[in-house]
C-alpha positions as CSV (number, residue, x, y, z in Angstrom):
1,E,-25.1,10.8,-35.0
2,Q,-27.2,7.8,-34.3
3,V,-26.4,6.4,-37.8
4,A,-22.7,6.7,-37.0
5,R,-23.1,4.9,-33.7
6,L,-25.0,2.0,-35.4
7,K,-22.2,1.7,-37.9
8,L,-19.6,1.5,-35.1
9,I,-21.6,-1.2,-33.4
10,K,-22.0,-3.1,-36.6
11,Q,-18.3,-3.0,-37.2
12,L,-17.5,-4.3,-33.7
13,L,-20.0,-7.1,-34.1
14,S,-18.3,-8.1,-37.3
15,E,-15.0,-8.2,-35.4
16,G,-16.4,-10.7,-32.9
17,W,-17.8,-8.6,-30.1
18,R,-21.2,-9.5,-28.6
19,A,-24.0,-7.0,-28.8
20,G,-24.5,-7.1,-25.0
21,A,-20.9,-6.1,-24.5
22,V,-20.9,-3.1,-26.8
23,V,-24.4,-1.6,-27.1
24,P,-24.4,0.0,-23.5
25,L,-21.0,1.7,-24.1
26,A,-20.5,5.4,-24.9
27,D,-19.3,6.4,-28.4
28,S,-15.8,7.1,-27.2
29,A,-15.5,3.6,-25.7
30,L,-16.8,2.1,-28.9
31,Q,-14.2,4.0,-31.0
32,S,-11.4,2.7,-28.7
33,M,-12.5,-0.9,-29.3
34,L,-12.1,-0.9,-33.1
35,G,-9.3,-3.2,-34.2
36,L,-8.9,-4.8,-30.8
37,A,-8.7,-8.5,-30.8
38,V,-11.3,-10.5,-28.9
39,D,-8.9,-12.7,-26.9
40,E,-9.3,-16.5,-26.6
41,P,-10.1,-17.6,-23.0
42,V,-7.1,-18.5,-21.0
43,P,-6.8,-22.1,-19.6
44,L,-8.6,-22.3,-16.2
45,P,-8.0,-24.5,-13.1
46,A,-10.1,-27.6,-13.2
47,E,-12.5,-26.5,-10.4
48,I,-13.2,-23.1,-12.2
49,E,-13.6,-24.8,-15.6
50,H,-16.1,-27.2,-14.0
51,A,-18.1,-24.3,-12.7
52,V,-18.1,-22.6,-16.1
53,S,-19.4,-25.9,-17.7
54,L,-22.2,-26.2,-15.1
55,L,-23.3,-22.7,-15.8
56,A,-23.1,-23.2,-19.6
57,E,-25.3,-26.3,-19.2
58,H,-27.8,-24.5,-16.9
59,R,-27.1,-26.9,-14.0
60,I,-27.5,-24.1,-11.4
61,G,-28.2,-26.3,-8.4
62,E,-25.0,-28.3,-9.1
63,L,-23.1,-25.1,-9.6
64,Q,-24.3,-23.7,-6.2
65,N,-23.3,-26.9,-4.5
66,H,-19.9,-26.9,-6.2
67,L,-19.1,-23.3,-5.2
68,S,-20.3,-23.9,-1.6
69,K,-18.0,-26.9,-1.3
70,L,-15.1,-24.9,-2.7
71,L,-15.8,-22.1,-0.1
72,V,-15.8,-24.6,2.8
73,G,-12.7,-26.4,1.5
74,Q,-10.6,-23.4,0.5
75,G,-11.6,-20.9,3.2
76,L,-13.1,-17.5,2.6
77,R,-10.0,-15.5,1.5
78,K,-8.7,-18.1,-0.9
79,F,-12.1,-18.8,-2.3
80,L,-12.8,-15.1,-3.1
81,E,-9.3,-14.4,-4.5
82,Y,-8.5,-17.5,-6.4
83,T,-11.9,-19.0,-7.3
84,L,-14.7,-16.4,-7.4
85,I,-12.8,-13.5,-9.0
86,P,-11.3,-15.5,-11.9
87,L,-14.7,-17.3,-12.3
88,N,-16.5,-14.0,-12.6
89,E,-14.1,-12.8,-15.3
90,A,-14.2,-16.1,-17.1
91,V,-18.0,-15.9,-17.3
92,H,-17.9,-12.3,-18.5
93,E,-15.3,-13.1,-21.2
94,R,-17.4,-15.9,-22.6
95,V,-20.4,-13.6,-22.8
96,V,-18.3,-11.1,-24.7
97,R,-17.2,-13.8,-27.1
98,G,-20.7,-15.0,-27.6
99,E,-20.2,-18.4,-26.0
100,M,-22.7,-17.6,-23.3
101,Q,-25.8,-15.4,-23.1
102,N,-26.3,-12.4,-20.9
103,F,-29.0,-14.1,-18.9
104,Q,-26.4,-16.8,-17.9
105,E,-24.0,-14.1,-16.5
106,L,-26.9,-12.5,-14.6
107,R,-27.9,-15.9,-13.2
108,F,-24.4,-16.6,-12.1
109,S,-24.1,-13.1,-10.5
110,D,-27.3,-13.6,-8.5
111,L,-26.1,-17.0,-7.3
112,A,-22.7,-15.6,-6.2
113,H,-24.3,-12.6,-4.5
114,R,-26.5,-14.9,-2.4
115,L,-23.5,-16.9,-1.4
116,L,-21.6,-13.8,-0.4
117,R,-24.6,-12.5,1.6
118,D,-24.6,-15.8,3.6
119,V,-20.9,-15.4,4.4
120,T,-21.2,-11.6,5.2
121,R,-23.5,-12.4,8.1
122,L,-20.7,-14.4,9.7
123,V,-18.2,-11.6,9.7
124,R,-17.8,-9.5,12.9
125,P,-16.9,-5.9,12.2
126,T,-14.2,-4.2,14.3
127,R,-15.0,-1.1,16.3
128,D,-12.1,0.9,14.8
129,A,-12.9,-0.1,11.2
130,R,-12.3,2.9,8.8
131,Q,-14.5,3.6,5.9
132,V,-13.5,3.7,2.2
133,L,-15.6,4.5,-0.8
134,L,-15.8,1.6,-3.3
135,V,-17.1,2.1,-6.9
136,T,-16.6,1.2,-10.5
137,P,-16.5,3.9,-13.2
138,P,-19.0,4.4,-16.1
139,N,-18.9,1.6,-18.6
140,D,-17.9,-1.0,-16.0
141,P,-21.0,-2.7,-14.7
142,N,-19.1,-5.2,-12.6
143,Q,-21.4,-5.3,-9.5
144,L,-20.2,-8.8,-8.5
145,G,-16.6,-7.7,-8.6
146,L,-17.5,-4.9,-6.2
147,A,-19.2,-7.3,-3.8
148,I,-16.2,-9.6,-3.8
149,L,-13.8,-6.7,-3.1
150,E,-16.0,-5.3,-0.4
151,L,-16.1,-8.6,1.5
152,L,-12.3,-9.1,1.1
153,L,-11.8,-5.6,2.5
154,F,-14.3,-6.2,5.3
155,T,-12.4,-9.3,6.4
156,E,-9.3,-7.1,6.7
157,G,-11.1,-4.7,9.0
158,I,-12.1,-2.1,6.3
159,N,-15.7,-0.9,6.1
160,C,-16.8,0.0,2.6
161,L,-19.3,2.5,1.5
162,T,-20.3,1.0,-1.8
163,L,-22.2,3.2,-4.3
164,G,-22.5,0.6,-6.9
165,A,-21.3,0.0,-10.5
166,G,-20.9,2.6,-13.3
167,V,-20.9,5.7,-11.1
168,P,-20.1,9.1,-12.7
169,A,-17.1,11.0,-11.2
170,Q,-19.2,13.9,-9.8
171,E,-21.3,11.4,-7.8
172,I,-18.1,9.8,-6.4
173,V,-16.8,13.1,-5.3
174,G,-20.1,14.1,-3.7
175,A,-20.3,10.9,-1.7
176,A,-16.6,11.1,-0.7
177,K,-17.2,14.5,0.8
178,A,-20.5,13.8,2.4
179,Y,-19.5,10.6,4.1
180,K,-15.9,11.7,5.0
181,V,-14.3,8.6,3.7
182,V,-10.5,8.1,4.2
183,M,-9.9,6.7,0.7
184,V,-11.6,6.1,-2.7
185,V,-11.1,2.6,-4.3
186,L,-12.0,2.5,-8.0
187,L,-12.4,-1.1,-9.3
188,F,-11.7,-1.0,-13.0
189,D,-11.8,-4.5,-14.3
190,R,-13.7,-4.1,-17.5
191,G,-11.5,-1.4,-19.1
192,I,-11.8,-1.3,-22.9
193,S,-8.5,0.5,-23.7
194,G,-5.7,2.3,-21.9
195,K,-6.7,5.6,-23.4
196,I,-10.3,5.5,-22.1
197,A,-9.2,4.1,-18.7
198,G,-6.6,6.9,-18.4
199,Q,-9.2,9.6,-19.3
200,E,-11.7,8.4,-16.7
201,I,-9.1,8.0,-13.9
202,R,-7.6,11.4,-14.6
203,G,-11.0,13.0,-14.7
204,L,-11.9,11.5,-11.3
205,R,-8.5,12.4,-9.7
206,T,-8.8,16.1,-10.7
207,T,-12.2,16.4,-9.2
208,L,-11.5,14.6,-5.9
209,P,-9.9,16.6,-3.0
210,A,-6.2,16.6,-3.4
211,E,-5.6,15.2,0.1
212,L,-8.0,12.2,-0.5
213,P,-6.1,9.0,-1.7
214,L,-7.3,7.3,-4.8
215,V,-6.5,3.7,-5.4
216,V,-7.3,2.1,-8.8
217,S,-7.5,-1.7,-8.8
218,G,-8.4,-4.3,-11.5
219,R,-7.2,-5.4,-14.9
220,A,-7.5,-2.0,-16.5
221,V,-4.4,-1.0,-14.4
222,N,-2.3,-3.0,-16.9
223,L,-3.7,-1.0,-19.8
224,L,-2.4,2.4,-18.6
225,A,0.5,3.7,-20.8
226,K,2.0,5.8,-18.0
227,P,1.4,6.6,-14.3
228,I,-1.3,9.1,-13.4
229,P,-0.2,11.7,-10.9
230,D,-1.4,11.4,-7.3
231,T,-3.1,8.0,-8.1
232,H,-2.1,4.6,-6.7
233,T,-2.6,1.5,-8.8
234,A,-3.0,-2.0,-7.5
235,A,-3.7,-4.9,-10.0
236,D,-4.9,-7.4,-7.4
237,F,-6.2,-7.5,-3.8
238,S,-2.8,-8.1,-2.2
239,S,-1.6,-4.9,-3.9
240,V,-4.7,-3.0,-2.6
241,M,-3.9,-4.1,0.9
242,A,-0.3,-3.1,0.5
243,K,-1.3,0.4,-0.6
244,M,-3.7,0.7,2.3
245,R,-1.0,-0.3,4.8
246,S,1.4,2.2,3.3
247,L,-1.2,4.9,3.6
248,S,-2.2,3.9,7.2
249,V,-5.8,3.0,6.3
250,T,-5.8,-0.5,7.7
251,T,-6.9,-1.4,11.2
252,A,-4.7,-3.2,13.8
253,S,-6.1,-6.6,13.1
254,P,-8.5,-8.3,10.6
255,V,-12.0,-9.3,11.6
256,S,-13.0,-12.8,12.5
257,L,-15.8,-15.2,11.4
258,I,-18.6,-15.9,13.8
259,G,-19.1,-19.6,13.7
260,G,-18.4,-21.7,10.7
261,L,-18.9,-21.3,7.0
262,P,-22.4,-22.2,5.6
263,D,-22.9,-25.8,4.6
264,A,-23.3,-26.6,0.9
265,P,-27.0,-26.3,-0.1
266,Q,-28.7,-29.1,-1.9
267,R,-30.6,-26.9,-4.4
268,A,-30.6,-23.4,-5.9
C-alpha cells in the first residue's frame, strides 16, 4: 500500500505538482489529481502582484507596510475581499507550482494573521450576534482563509465558532450540537476535484441534523458536477451573506469599528 502511494506521489510530481501540495493528502485525493493540469497563475492587480513579488524576494518588512497601507486606503471590507483573499490564493498557487517554498507561504500567513488580529480588536460585537460554526474540511489546510472569512462575518454582526482547518465531519457535527450553532459554514477553497469535494460535502450533510443549514463556500463550489441536496453553495462572501439573509441568520445591522484602522508599521 505504501509503495502504491509513493508511485502516485511520484507521478504527480512529474506532472508539475509540488511535494508540499500532495504529500499530506489522502490516497483518494491523490488519485483524483492524476491528469489534472497545474494551471498557470492568472494576471493579478498591480498591488497584489507587488505583494507577491515582495514575498518572493523575502522583503517582509516592506510587504507588511504595503498591506497595512492598502488596508487603510481601501477600508476593511474591500481589503479583505479584494486584496487579502486573492493574495492568499495567489501565494498558495505559486507554492503548488514550485515557484515559492512552503516557508514563504507560512511567513505570509503569519504576517496576515497578525494584521487581522490588530484589526479584530477594533471591531465591536453586537449583543444579538448569532453564532455559526466555521471550518474547512480534511485536505484543506486554509487557516488564513478561515480567519479572513471569520472577520468578514464578524463585521456583518455574525459571531463565528471556528474549529480550525482540516476538521473531520464527526468533529464538526459534535461541535454543532454542543454549541447550538444556527448554521455550519464550510470553507472549501483548496478542493482537488469535484468528485472528492462532492463526497466530503455529502458526507457532512448526511451526518448533520437535517434542520441545521449547511453553507459551502469557496472555489471548490465551482467543481461540483451537480447540486447536493439540502446544501447551500456560495462561491464568494457576497453570496454567503445573501444565503444568510435568506435563512434569517444575519442581525439587524453590521458592527462598527472602534476608532481608526492601525497605522502602517515600519518593520515586521
